[in-house]
C-alpha positions in Angstrom: -13.3 -1.5 24.8 -14.5 0.2 21.9 -12.2 2.4 19.5 -14.2 5.2 17.7 -12.3 7.0 14.6 -11.4 10.3 16.2 -9.5 11.7 13.3 -10.9 14.2 10.9 -9.8 12.2 7.9 -11.5 9.4 8.8 -14.7 10.7 9.7 -14.4 12.8 6.2 -13.7 9.7 4.2 -16.8 7.6 5.7 -18.3 8.2 2.8 -15.8 7.0 0.4 -15.3 4.0 2.5 -18.6 3.3 2.5 -18.3 3.3 -1.3 -15.4 1.3 -1.5 -16.4 -1.6 0.4 -20.0 -1.4 -1.2 -18.6 -3.7 -4.4 -18.2 -7.3 -3.3 -15.4 -8.0 -6.1 -13.3 -5.1 -4.3 -14.3 -6.2 -1.0 -13.0 -9.6 -1.5 -9.7 -8.4 -2.9 -9.0 -6.2 -0.5 -9.7 -8.6 2.5 -6.8 -11.0 0.4 -4.6 -7.8 0.2 -5.1 -7.6 4.0 -4.2 -10.9 4.8 -1.1 -10.5 2.8 -0.4 -7.7 5.0 -1.3 -9.3 7.9 1.0 -12.4 7.4 4.2 -10.5 6.8 3.6 -8.5 9.8 3.5 -11.9 11.9 6.7 -13.0 10.1 8.3 -9.7 11.3 7.1 -9.9 14.7 8.5 -13.4 14.9 11.9 -12.1 14.1 11.4 -9.5 16.6 10.6 -12.4 19.3 13.9 -13.9 18.3 16.1 -10.6 18.5 14.7 -9.6 21.7 16.3 -10.0 25.3 13.4 -9.1 27.4 11.2 -12.6 28.4 8.1 -10.6 28.5 8.3 -8.5 25.3 9.5 -12.3 23.6 6.2 -13.7 24.8 4.1 -10.9 23.9 5.9 -10.5 20.5 4.9 -14.2 20.0 1.1 -13.8 20.8 1.3 -10.9 18.6 2.6 -12.9 15.6 0.2 -15.8 16.1 -2.5 -13.3 16.4 -1.4 -11.6 13.1 -1.3 -15.0 11.3 -5.0 -16.1 12.5 -6.2 -12.5 11.1 -4.3 -13.3 7.8 -6.1 -16.8 7.9 -9.4 -15.1 8.5 -9.3 -12.3 5.7 -8.0 -15.0 3.2 -10.8 -17.5 4.0 -13.2 -14.4 4.0 -12.4 -13.0 0.8 -12.2 -16.5 -1.0 -15.7 -17.2 0.5 -16.9 -14.0 -1.2 -15.2 -14.5 -4.5 -16.6 -18.0 -4.7 -20.2 -16.9 -4.1 -19.9 -14.4 -6.5 -18.7 -16.9 -9.2 -15.9 -15.1 -10.8 -12.8 -15.0 -8.9 -11.0 -13.1 -12.0 -12.9 -10.2 -12.2 -11.1 -7.4 -10.1 -12.1 -3.8 -9.4 -10.2 -0.7 -8.4 -9.3 -1.4 -5.0 -8.5 2.6 -3.7 -5.7 1.4 -1.4 -4.6 4.7 -0.9 -8.1 5.6 1.0 -8.7 2.3 2.7 -5.3 0.9 3.5 -5.9 -1.4 6.1 -3.2 -2.0 8.5 0.3 -0.8 7.3 2.0 -3.6 9.2 5.6 -2.8 9.7 5.9 -0.9 6.7 8.9 -2.3 5.7 10.4 -1.6 9.0 13.9 -3.3 9.4 13.6 -5.4 12.5 17.1 -6.3 12.8 17.9 -2.7 13.0 15.8 -1.6 15.6 16.0 -1.8 19.8 12.9 -2.7 21.7 11.7 0.8 22.3 11.8 2.2 18.7 10.0 -1.1 17.7 7.2 -0.8 20.4 6.7 2.8 19.5 6.3 2.3 15.9 4.1 -0.8 16.5 1.7 1.3 18.9 1.1 4.1 16.4 0.6 1.1 13.6 -2.0 -0.7 15.6 -3.7 2.3 16.6 -4.1 3.7 13.2 -5.3 0.0 12.2 -7.7 0.2 15.0 -9.3 3.6 14.0 -9.5 2.2 10.2 -11.2 -1.1 11.4 -13.6 1.0 13.4 -14.7 2.7 10.5 -14.8 -0.5 8.3 -17.0 -2.4 10.7 -19.6 0.4 10.6 -19.8 0.8 6.7 -19.3 -2.9 5.3 -22.6 -4.0 4.1 -22.6 -7.5 4.8 -22.9 -9.0 8.5 -20.5 -11.5 8.3 -17.5 -9.2 7.1 -18.6 -6.9 9.5 -18.7 -9.4 12.5 -14.9 -10.5 11.2 -13.7 -6.8 11.3 -15.2 -6.9 15.1 -13.2 -9.6 15.8 -10.0 -8.2 14.5 -10.6 -5.0 16.1 -10.5 -6.5 19.9 -7.1 -7.8 19.1 -5.8 -4.7 17.5 -7.0 -2.8 20.8 -4.9 -5.3 23.0 -2.1 -4.8 20.4 -2.2 -1.0 20.9 -2.4 -1.1 24.9 0.3 -3.4 25.4 2.8 -1.6 23.1 2.2 1.3 24.8 2.4 0.0 28.0 5.8 -1.9 27.5 7.1 0.8 25.9 6.6 2.9 29.0 7.8 -0.1 31.0 11.3 -0.2 29.3 11.8 3.4 28.3 10.0 5.4 31.4 11.9 8.6 30.5 12.2 8.8 26.8 8.9 6.9 25.5 7.5 10.2 24.3 10.7 11.0 22.4 10.1 7.2 20.8 6.5 8.0 19.9 7.5 11.5 18.3 10.0 9.6 15.8 8.1 6.9 15.1 5.3 9.4 14.1 7.7 11.5 12.3 9.1 8.1 10.3 5.5 7.6 9.4 4.9 10.8 8.2 7.6 10.7 6.3 6.8 7.1 4.7 3.2 8.5 3.9 4.8 11.4 2.0 6.9 9.0 0.2 3.9 7.3 -0.7 1.9 10.0 -1.8 4.8 11.5 -3.9 5.3 8.1 -5.4 1.6 8.2 -6.6 1.7 11.7 -7.8 4.8 10.8 -10.0 3.1 7.8 -11.4 0.0 10.1 -12.2 2.3 12.8 -13.7 4.3 9.9 -15.7 1.1 8.8 -17.2 -0.5 12.1 -18.2 2.9 13.1 -20.1 2.8 9.5 -22.0 -1.1 10.4 -23.0 0.1 13.7 -24.0 2.8 12.4 -26.3 0.8 10.1 -27.5 -2.1 12.1 -28.3 -0.6 15.1 -29.1 2.8 14.9 -30.6 2.7 11.7 -31.9 0.1 12.7 -34.5 1.8 15.8 -35.3 5.0 13.7 -36.4 2.9 11.5 -38.2 1.3 14.3 -40.3 4.6 15.6 -41.3 6.0 12.1 -42.2 2.8 12.1 -44.7 3.5 15.3 -45.9 7.1 14.5 -46.7 6.3 11.1 -48.4 4.2 13.4 -50.8 7.3 14.8 -52.3 9.2 11.6 -52.8 9.2 10.1 -56.1 8.0 6.7 -56.3 10.0 3.7 -57.3 13.9 3.8 -57.1 16.2 6.4 -57.6 19.3 6.7 -59.7 22.1 8.2 -57.5 24.0 11.4 -58.5 27.0 10.7 -60.6 30.1 12.8 -59.4 33.2 13.2 -61.1 36.6 14.9 -60.4 38.1 15.6 -56.9 34.2 15.6 -55.1 33.7 12.0 -55.9 37.2 11.1 -54.4 35.6 13.0 -50.9 32.7 11.0 -50.1 31.0 7.9 -51.4 27.9 9.5 -51.3 
């Protein structure tokens, strides 16, 4: 089964994806970041397998967790291989994670607080988004080995996307659309929070730069002008006699 990106956003960002993945250092570090996300998702899915009372879901969650861990190993190995080939593992490029986020995983979802239907709905949307992105990455990445890696991972993502939808319809036949709507709203809210955090960081950096380059020179200039009116050396304090001397020590 082939997944082609259907969203206008992914199609519009295809040239940016190509630019992001063109740099070998950035490609390696992004693969290592993907490895961490996949490993985190595998641990959460293992926890979900422990919590569910449905034996079929338990088997599927465990398979999903194992495949996420395998993806983490593949991404980590490929990222390290690229860095070793470059001979400069310490060099790091701007990763542009907001443009090419990869798979969001469970996105800080509290698995212990979810029931099977809500978890399946969230997983389905997450896997669907990841499959769409990985299909784009597979097309724009310049080296064949990394493209083949995404091709292999994409097959698993398609299976994850399919089983989460079918199992959601099985355990919640009359309410699966409502669960998907809620999960989509939750993802949109978290996307808004990520965007708001990024914008707040940019505004904070701009304000600090303005203070440093605009306000600080003004205060420095005022301080220099004040110094010119100061007499050099020590100054004798003014002597006060009478009642004024008793009211203050200065």
